Biopython code that builds the backbone (N, CA, C, O; Angstrom):
import numpy as np
from Bio.PDB.StructureBuilder import StructureBuilder

atoms = [
    (1, "MET", "N", (-24.335, -53.682, 80.729)),
    (1, "MET", "CA", (-23.940, -53.581, 79.331)),
    (1, "MET", "C", (-24.038, -52.138, 78.838)),
    (1, "MET", "O", (-23.211, -51.710, 78.032)),
    (2, "VAL", "N", (-25.016, -51.393, 79.299)),
    (2, "VAL", "CA", (-25.159, -50.003, 78.873)),
    (2, "VAL", "C", (-23.933, -49.202, 79.264)),
    (2, "VAL", "O", (-23.556, -48.265, 78.560)),
    (3, "ASP", "N", (-23.300, -49.558, 80.388)),
    (3, "ASP", "CA", (-22.100, -48.845, 80.823)),
    (3, "ASP", "C", (-20.943, -49.021, 79.853)),
    (3, "ASP", "O", (-20.025, -48.200, 79.838)),
    (4, "ASP", "N", (-20.967, -50.080, 79.036)),
    (4, "ASP", "CA", (-19.896, -50.357, 78.084)),
    (4, "ASP", "C", (-20.043, -49.563, 76.789)),
    (4, "ASP", "O", (-19.127, -49.562, 75.967)),
    (5, "LEU", "N", (-21.174, -48.889, 76.589)),
    (5, "LEU", "CA", (-21.430, -48.198, 75.333)),
    (5, "LEU", "C", (-20.820, -46.808, 75.334)),
    (5, "LEU", "O", (-20.791, -46.119, 76.354)),
    (6, "VAL", "N", (-20.335, -46.419, 74.171)),
    (6, "VAL", "CA", (-19.855, -45.054, 73.974)),
    (6, "VAL", "C", (-21.021, -44.284, 73.381)),
    (6, "VAL", "O", (-21.487, -44.614, 72.290)),
    (7, "SER", "N", (-21.493, -43.280, 74.070)),
    (7, "SER", "CA", (-22.685, -42.576, 73.595)),
    (7, "SER", "C", (-22.387, -41.122, 73.257)),
    (7, "SER", "O", (-23.131, -40.227, 73.658)),
    (8, "GLY", "N", (-21.308, -40.879, 72.526)),
    (8, "GLY", "CA", (-20.964, -39.524, 72.113)),
    (8, "GLY", "C", (-21.349, -39.280, 70.674)),
    (8, "GLY", "O", (-21.796, -40.187, 69.972)),
    (9, "GLU", "N", (-21.170, -38.044, 70.240)),
    (9, "GLU", "CA", (-21.487, -37.685, 68.866)),
    (9, "GLU", "C", (-20.612, -38.483, 67.914)),
    (9, "GLU", "O", (-19.397, -38.558, 68.100)),
    (10, "GLY", "N", (-21.222, -39.082, 66.892)),
    (10, "GLY", "CA", (-20.482, -39.873, 65.920)),
    (10, "GLY", "C", (-20.235, -41.301, 66.354)),
    (10, "GLY", "O", (-19.596, -42.059, 65.624)),
    (11, "SER", "N", (-20.725, -41.696, 67.534)),
    (11, "SER", "CA", (-20.477, -43.053, 68.015)),
    (11, "SER", "C", (-21.369, -44.074, 67.336)),
    (11, "SER", "O", (-21.048, -45.262, 67.334)),
    (12, "GLY", "N", (-22.487, -43.638, 66.756)),
    (12, "GLY", "CA", (-23.406, -44.565, 66.120)),
    (12, "GLY", "C", (-24.475, -45.076, 67.063)),
    (12, "GLY", "O", (-25.444, -45.689, 66.615)),
    (13, "VAL", "N", (-24.325, -44.839, 68.366)),
    (13, "VAL", "CA", (-25.312, -45.295, 69.340)),
    (13, "VAL", "C", (-25.625, -44.146, 70.284)),
    (13, "VAL", "O", (-24.724, -43.486, 70.801)),
    (14, "ILE", "N", (-26.906, -43.918, 70.498)),
    (14, "ILE", "CA", (-27.296, -42.949, 71.519)),
    (14, "ILE", "C", (-28.303, -43.617, 72.438)),
    (14, "ILE", "O", (-29.029, -44.523, 72.029)),
    (15, "LEU", "N", (-28.339, -43.173, 73.652)),
    (15, "LEU", "CA", (-29.339, -43.683, 74.579)),
    (15, "LEU", "C", (-30.616, -42.889, 74.370)),
    (15, "LEU", "O", (-30.561, -41.662, 74.283)),
    (16, "PRO", "N", (-31.772, -43.555, 74.287)),
    (16, "PRO", "CA", (-33.017, -42.845, 74.004)),
    (16, "PRO", "C", (-33.447, -41.973, 75.167)),
    (16, "PRO", "O", (-33.210, -42.299, 76.330)),
    (17, "SER", "N", (-34.081, -40.861, 74.835)),
    (17, "SER", "CA", (-34.680, -40.005, 75.854)),
    (17, "SER", "C", (-35.964, -40.661, 76.337)),
    (17, "SER", "O", (-36.493, -41.564, 75.690)),
    (18, "GLU", "N", (-36.446, -40.213, 77.450)),
    (18, "GLU", "CA", (-37.687, -40.753, 78.000)),
    (18, "GLU", "C", (-38.815, -40.582, 76.989)),
    (18, "GLU", "O", (-39.047, -39.473, 76.508)),
    (19, "GLY", "N", (-39.513, -41.654, 76.662)),
    (19, "GLY", "CA", (-40.634, -41.600, 75.730)),
    (19, "GLY", "C", (-40.253, -41.782, 74.276)),
    (19, "GLY", "O", (-41.140, -41.867, 73.427)),
    (20, "ASP", "N", (-38.959, -41.846, 73.949)),
    (20, "ASP", "CA", (-38.536, -42.060, 72.564)),
    (20, "ASP", "C", (-38.785, -43.500, 72.160)),
    (20, "ASP", "O", (-38.728, -44.411, 72.986)),
    (21, "GLU", "N", (-39.064, -43.696, 70.863)),
    (21, "GLU", "CA", (-39.165, -45.045, 70.327)),
    (21, "GLU", "C", (-37.766, -45.636, 70.275)),
    (21, "GLU", "O", (-36.818, -44.947, 69.899)),
    (22, "SER", "N", (-37.629, -46.875, 70.639)),
    (22, "SER", "CA", (-36.310, -47.493, 70.613)),
    (22, "SER", "C", (-36.432, -48.931, 70.161)),
    (22, "SER", "O", (-37.535, -49.465, 70.045)),
    (23, "GLY", "N", (-35.303, -49.553, 69.908)),
    (23, "GLY", "CA", (-35.254, -50.938, 69.482)),
    (23, "GLY", "C", (-35.510, -51.882, 70.642)),
    (23, "GLY", "O", (-35.802, -51.440, 71.754)),
    (24, "PRO", "N", (-35.402, -53.196, 70.388)),
    (24, "PRO", "CA", (-35.715, -54.186, 71.418)),
    (24, "PRO", "C", (-34.804, -54.105, 72.637)),
    (24, "PRO", "O", (-35.207, -54.521, 73.723)),
    (25, "ASP", "N", (-33.595, -53.583, 72.489)),
    (25, "ASP", "CA", (-32.671, -53.482, 73.615)),
    (25, "ASP", "C", (-32.687, -52.103, 74.255)),
    (25, "ASP", "O", (-31.879, -51.822, 75.140)),
    (26, "GLY", "N", (-33.599, -51.239, 73.816)),
    (26, "GLY", "CA", (-33.682, -49.904, 74.379)),
    (26, "GLY", "C", (-32.669, -48.940, 73.802)),
    (26, "GLY", "O", (-32.414, -47.891, 74.395)),
    (27, "LEU", "N", (-32.080, -49.268, 72.651)),
    (27, "LEU", "CA", (-31.078, -48.404, 72.026)),
    (27, "LEU", "C", (-31.599, -47.864, 70.706)),
    (27, "LEU", "O", (-32.412, -48.503, 70.038)),
    (28, "VAL", "N", (-31.132, -46.698, 70.343)),
    (28, "VAL", "CA", (-31.441, -46.099, 69.055)),
    (28, "VAL", "C", (-30.144, -46.051, 68.273)),
    (28, "VAL", "O", (-29.169, -45.450, 68.725)),
    (29, "PHE", "N", (-30.118, -46.674, 67.110)),
    (29, "PHE", "CA", (-28.913, -46.688, 66.287)),
    (29, "PHE", "C", (-29.016, -45.606, 65.227)),
    (29, "PHE", "O", (-30.053, -45.447, 64.584)),
    (30, "GLN", "N", (-27.933, -44.863, 65.051)),
    (30, "GLN", "CA", (-27.878, -43.825, 64.031)),
    (30, "GLN", "C", (-26.710, -44.130, 63.105)),
    (30, "GLN", "O", (-25.596, -44.397, 63.555)),
    (31, "PHE", "N", (-26.980, -44.086, 61.805)),
    (31, "PHE", "CA", (-25.943, -44.334, 60.815)),
    (31, "PHE", "C", (-25.920, -43.164, 59.842)),
    (31, "PHE", "O", (-26.973, -42.654, 59.459)),
    (32, "PRO", "N", (-24.736, -42.739, 59.441)),
    (32, "PRO", "CA", (-24.676, -41.653, 58.454)),
    (32, "PRO", "C", (-25.201, -42.135, 57.102)),
    (32, "PRO", "O", (-24.921, -43.257, 56.682)),
    (33, "VAL", "N", (-25.953, -41.287, 56.439)),
    (33, "VAL", "CA", (-26.529, -41.623, 55.146)),
    (33, "VAL", "C", (-26.230, -40.487, 54.186)),
    (33, "VAL", "O", (-26.381, -39.313, 54.525)),
    (34, "GLU", "N", (-25.809, -40.844, 52.994)),
    (34, "GLU", "CA", (-25.573, -39.845, 51.955)),
    (34, "GLU", "C", (-26.523, -40.133, 50.810)),
    (34, "GLU", "O", (-26.556, -41.247, 50.289)),
    (35, "ILE", "N", (-27.295, -39.135, 50.418)),
    (35, "ILE", "CA", (-28.267, -39.295, 49.345)),
    (35, "ILE", "C", (-27.942, -38.286, 48.258)),
    (35, "ILE", "O", (-27.792, -37.093, 48.523)),
    (36, "GLU", "N", (-27.835, -38.777, 47.040)),
    (36, "GLU", "CA", (-27.587, -37.900, 45.893)),
    (36, "GLU", "C", (-28.848, -37.871, 45.042)),
    (36, "GLU", "O", (-29.396, -38.916, 44.694)),
    (37, "VAL", "N", (-29.300, -36.679, 44.713)),
    (37, "VAL", "CA", (-30.515, -36.522, 43.923)),
    (37, "VAL", "C", (-30.167, -35.770, 42.654)),
    (37, "VAL", "O", (-29.519, -34.723, 42.693)),
    (38, "ARG", "N", (-30.603, -36.314, 41.535)),
    (38, "ARG", "CA", (-30.420, -35.636, 40.247)),
    (38, "ARG", "C", (-31.792, -35.461, 39.614)),
    (38, "ARG", "O", (-32.533, -36.430, 39.448)),
    (39, "VAL", "N", (-32.122, -34.246, 39.268)),
    (39, "VAL", "CA", (-33.387, -33.977, 38.600)),
    (39, "VAL", "C", (-33.088, -33.841, 37.113)),
    (39, "VAL", "O", (-32.329, -32.968, 36.693)),
    (40, "VAL", "N", (-33.697, -34.717, 36.331)),
    (40, "VAL", "CA", (-33.497, -34.701, 34.880)),
    (40, "VAL", "C", (-34.852, -34.512, 34.209)),
    (40, "VAL", "O", (-35.902, -34.664, 34.833)),
    (41, "ALA", "N", (-34.802, -34.180, 32.944)),
    (41, "ALA", "CA", (-36.049, -34.017, 32.204)),
    (41, "ALA", "C", (-36.824, -35.332, 32.226)),
    (41, "ALA", "O", (-36.244, -36.390, 31.979)),
    (42, "PRO", "N", (-38.123, -35.285, 32.517)),
    (42, "PRO", "CA", (-38.908, -36.516, 32.584)),
    (42, "PRO", "C", (-39.040, -37.170, 31.216)),
    (42, "PRO", "O", (-39.072, -36.498, 30.185)),
    (43, "TYR", "N", (-39.117, -38.494, 31.231)),
    (43, "TYR", "CA", (-39.298, -39.254, 29.992)),
    (43, "TYR", "C", (-40.649, -38.905, 29.374)),
    (43, "TYR", "O", (-40.770, -38.743, 28.160)),
    (44, "ASP", "N", (-41.648, -38.793, 30.222)),
    (44, "ASP", "CA", (-42.994, -38.425, 29.785)),
    (44, "ASP", "C", (-43.124, -36.907, 29.867)),
    (44, "ASP", "O", (-43.067, -36.354, 30.966)),
    (45, "PRO", "N", (-43.298, -36.216, 28.743)),
    (45, "PRO", "CA", (-43.358, -34.753, 28.767)),
    (45, "PRO", "C", (-44.484, -34.196, 29.638)),
    (45, "PRO", "O", (-44.408, -33.051, 30.082)),
    (46, "ASP", "N", (-45.522, -34.989, 29.888)),
    (46, "ASP", "CA", (-46.639, -34.516, 30.702)),
    (46, "ASP", "C", (-46.346, -34.604, 32.200)),
    (46, "ASP", "O", (-47.058, -34.018, 33.016)),
    (47, "GLN", "N", (-45.294, -35.340, 32.550)),
    (47, "GLN", "CA", (-44.954, -35.489, 33.969)),
    (47, "GLN", "C", (-44.242, -34.220, 34.437)),
    (47, "GLN", "O", (-43.258, -33.794, 33.832)),
    (48, "LEU", "N", (-44.734, -33.635, 35.496)),
    (48, "LEU", "CA", (-44.151, -32.409, 36.019)),
    (48, "LEU", "C", (-43.039, -32.725, 37.003)),
    (48, "LEU", "O", (-43.035, -33.785, 37.628)),
    (49, "VAL", "N", (-42.107, -31.812, 37.137)),
    (49, "VAL", "CA", (-41.011, -31.970, 38.092)),
    (49, "VAL", "C", (-41.568, -32.076, 39.509)),
    (49, "VAL", "O", (-41.023, -32.808, 40.336)),
    (50, "THR", "N", (-42.644, -31.356, 39.792)),
    (50, "THR", "CA", (-43.224, -31.429, 41.139)),
    (50, "THR", "C", (-43.714, -32.832, 41.453)),
    (50, "THR", "O", (-43.635, -33.272, 42.600)),
    (51, "THR", "N", (-44.220, -33.543, 40.447)),
    (51, "THR", "CA", (-44.654, -34.922, 40.666)),
    (51, "THR", "C", (-43.459, -35.788, 41.020)),
    (51, "THR", "O", (-43.543, -36.624, 41.920)),
    (52, "ALA", "N", (-42.352, -35.598, 40.325)),
    (52, "ALA", "CA", (-41.142, -36.363, 40.621)),
    (52, "ALA", "C", (-40.637, -36.044, 42.022)),
    (52, "ALA", "O", (-40.220, -36.947, 42.748)),
    (53, "LEU", "N", (-40.668, -34.775, 42.411)),
    (53, "LEU", "CA", (-40.229, -34.393, 43.752)),
    (53, "LEU", "C", (-41.164, -34.942, 44.826)),
    (53, "LEU", "O", (-40.708, -35.332, 45.901)),
    (54, "ASP", "N", (-42.460, -34.975, 44.550)),
    (54, "ASP", "CA", (-43.414, -35.559, 45.497)),
    (54, "ASP", "C", (-43.130, -37.042, 45.702)),
    (54, "ASP", "O", (-43.195, -37.540, 46.826)),
    (55, "ARG", "N", (-42.817, -37.745, 44.623)),
    (55, "ARG", "CA", (-42.493, -39.174, 44.728)),
    (55, "ARG", "C", (-41.200, -39.381, 45.505)),
    (55, "ARG", "O", (-41.105, -40.304, 46.314)),
    (56, "LEU", "N", (-40.208, -38.534, 45.268)),
    (56, "LEU", "CA", (-38.945, -38.626, 45.998)),
    (56, "LEU", "C", (-39.172, -38.368, 47.483)),
    (56, "LEU", "O", (-38.637, -39.082, 48.331)),
    (57, "THR", "N", (-39.959, -37.354, 47.793)),
    (57, "THR", "CA", (-40.258, -37.041, 49.190)),
    (57, "THR", "C", (-40.949, -38.213, 49.871)),
    (57, "THR", "O", (-40.607, -38.561, 51.001)),
    (58, "ALA", "N", (-41.911, -38.820, 49.204)),
    (58, "ALA", "CA", (-42.620, -39.968, 49.776)),
    (58, "ALA", "C", (-41.670, -41.139, 49.998)),
    (58, "ALA", "O", (-41.762, -41.831, 51.012)),
    (59, "ALA", "N", (-40.761, -41.364, 49.054)),
    (59, "ALA", "CA", (-39.799, -42.461, 49.198)),
    (59, "ALA", "C", (-38.867, -42.216, 50.378)),
    (59, "ALA", "O", (-38.574, -43.140, 51.136)),
    (60, "LEU", "N", (-38.401, -40.984, 50.539)),
    (60, "LEU", "CA", (-37.514, -40.666, 51.659)),
    (60, "LEU", "C", (-38.238, -40.771, 52.991)),
    (60, "LEU", "O", (-37.658, -41.229, 53.976)),
    (61, "GLN", "N", (-39.490, -40.356, 53.033)),
    (61, "GLN", "CA", (-40.262, -40.471, 54.270)),
    (61, "GLN", "C", (-40.504, -41.931, 54.623)),
    (61, "GLN", "O", (-40.643, -42.271, 55.797)),
    (62, "GLY", "N", (-40.556, -42.796, 53.613)),
    (62, "GLY", "CA", (-40.732, -44.222, 53.857)),
    (62, "GLY", "C", (-39.521, -44.863, 54.505)),
    (62, "GLY", "O", (-39.625, -45.960, 55.054)),
    (63, "LEU", "N", (-38.370, -44.201, 54.452)),
    (63, "LEU", "CA", (-37.155, -44.743, 55.060)),
    (63, "LEU", "C", (-37.130, -44.543, 56.561)),
    (63, "LEU", "O", (-36.386, -45.227, 57.263)),
    (64, "THR", "N", (-37.933, -43.613, 57.067)),
    (64, "THR", "CA", (-37.892, -43.333, 58.504)),
    (64, "THR", "C", (-38.843, -44.198, 59.274)),
    (64, "THR", "O", (-38.929, -44.085, 60.496)),
]
sb = StructureBuilder()
sb.init_structure("model")
sb.init_model(0)
sb.init_chain("A")
sb.init_seg("    ")
for serial, (resi, resn, name, xyz) in enumerate(atoms, 1):
    if name == "N":
        sb.init_residue(resn, " ", resi, " ")
    sb.init_atom(name, np.array(xyz, "f"), 0.0, 1.0, " ", f" {name:<3s}", serial, name[0])
structure = sb.get_structure()
């Protein structure tokens, strides 16, 4: 079955390198993701932009 896979750039499937984490079938799936970020004035004047960016960073890290 692995011989049937297209493993080029943009194919959505790559074969894992030795020691890489992979799914149950030994494949790593990659999907393009587009994220749009808008920084606006906080509702709470005491909330700093850095706090908002820290929360965004934590949320994005949670996706991996």
